N, C-alpha and C positions, 0 to 999 in steps of 0.2 A: 422219738424225735425224728423226723423226716426233713431233709435238705435237698434242694434240688441245685445241682451244682452246673452252673451254664459254661464255665471255663475251667481250663486245666489251673490256671493260677488260684483259683477260687478253691479247687479241690487239694492244691497243696496247702494253702493257709488252714484250711479245716484240718488238714493231717497234722501238720505240724502244732496247731493249738490243741489237738486231742492227745498228743504225744507229749507235750507241755504239762495238761492236765493231769494226765495219767503218771509222770513222773513226780509232780508235784505231790500227788495225793501219796505215792509211795514214801518219797521222803519226808512227808507231813507225818506219816504213822511211824517212822523210824527213826527219823533225825531231824525234829523241828529247828534245830538250829540254822541248818542247810538250806532252809525254805528262802531266805532273802537273797542268799549267793545264787541259788537258781534263778530267781526272778531276776536279777541282775546279769545273769548270762543270757537268758532268754530275750529279756527286755531292756537292754542297755540304755541307762538315759543319757541325754547328750550333755 
C-alpha cells in the first residue's frame, strides 16, 4: 500500500489511524470486551 502525503495534517491523520488500528488489533486479540471502549475513546460520538 502506497500513499502520497501532500500535507502534514494528512500525515498526522494516517499516523493516528494506523496507531488506532494497531492498538485495536492487539486488544481484539487479547481482550475483546475493550474494543467498544477503545472505539469510543478514539472516535467519540456526539
